[in-house]
C-alpha positions as CSV (number, residue, x, y, z in Angstrom):
1,M,165.2,-85.6,20.9
2,G,165.8,-86.5,17.2
3,L,165.7,-83.1,15.6
4,K,166.1,-82.9,11.8
5,E,166.6,-80.0,9.4
6,G,163.5,-78.0,8.9
7,D,162.1,-78.6,12.5
8,L,160.7,-75.6,14.3
9,V,162.3,-75.2,17.8
10,I,161.9,-72.8,20.7
11,T,164.7,-71.6,22.9
12,L,164.7,-72.7,26.6
13,P,166.0,-70.8,29.7
14,Q,169.4,-72.4,29.3
15,V,170.2,-70.0,26.5
16,M,170.4,-67.2,29.1
17,K,173.6,-68.8,30.4
18,I,175.5,-68.4,27.1
19,R,177.5,-65.2,27.5
20,A,178.4,-64.8,23.9
21,I,174.7,-64.4,22.8
22,I,173.0,-63.2,25.9
23,D,172.0,-59.9,24.3
24,N,170.9,-61.4,21.0
25,L,168.9,-64.5,22.0
26,T,166.2,-64.8,24.6
27,V,164.0,-67.5,26.1
28,G,160.9,-68.4,23.9
29,Q,162.3,-67.4,20.5
30,I,161.3,-69.6,17.7
31,G,163.7,-70.8,15.0
32,V,164.3,-73.5,12.4
33,V,167.0,-76.1,12.5
34,V,169.2,-75.7,9.5
35,M,172.1,-78.0,10.5
36,T,172.3,-81.2,12.5
37,S,175.8,-82.5,11.6
38,A,178.0,-80.6,14.0
39,R,179.3,-82.4,17.1
40,F,181.0,-81.3,20.3
41,G,182.5,-84.4,21.9
42,E,179.5,-86.8,22.3
43,K,176.9,-84.1,22.0
44,T,175.1,-82.9,18.8
45,V,175.2,-79.2,18.1
46,Y,172.3,-77.8,16.1
47,G,172.5,-74.8,13.8
48,V,169.3,-72.9,14.5
49,L,168.2,-69.9,12.4
50,V,166.5,-67.2,14.5
51,D,165.7,-63.8,13.1
52,G,168.2,-64.2,10.2
53,E,171.1,-65.3,12.4
54,I,172.4,-68.9,12.9
55,Y,173.1,-69.9,16.5
56,Y,174.8,-73.2,17.4
57,L,172.9,-74.7,20.3
58,F,172.9,-77.9,22.3
59,E,169.9,-80.1,22.6
60,D,169.2,-79.0,26.2
61,E,168.9,-75.3,25.0
62,I,166.1,-75.9,22.6
63,A,162.8,-77.8,22.4
64,K,160.9,-78.9,19.3
65,V,157.7,-77.0,18.7
66,E,154.9,-79.6,18.8
67,E,152.5,-79.8,15.9
68,Q,148.9,-79.2,16.8
């Protein structure tokens, strides 16, 4: 996907499977990528700021908001 800091992203349905944040984060919320350097094994973990909270999400849990 190639996200970088400052990119706007939207949460995907996969976030509903994360038990630790199920009551805080829902599908379709928009956030900004604030960190791209974290790794979990071979996968990149993105720090995404949504409503004043940073959530650490995998690439398949977010999608870049396209510029129009």
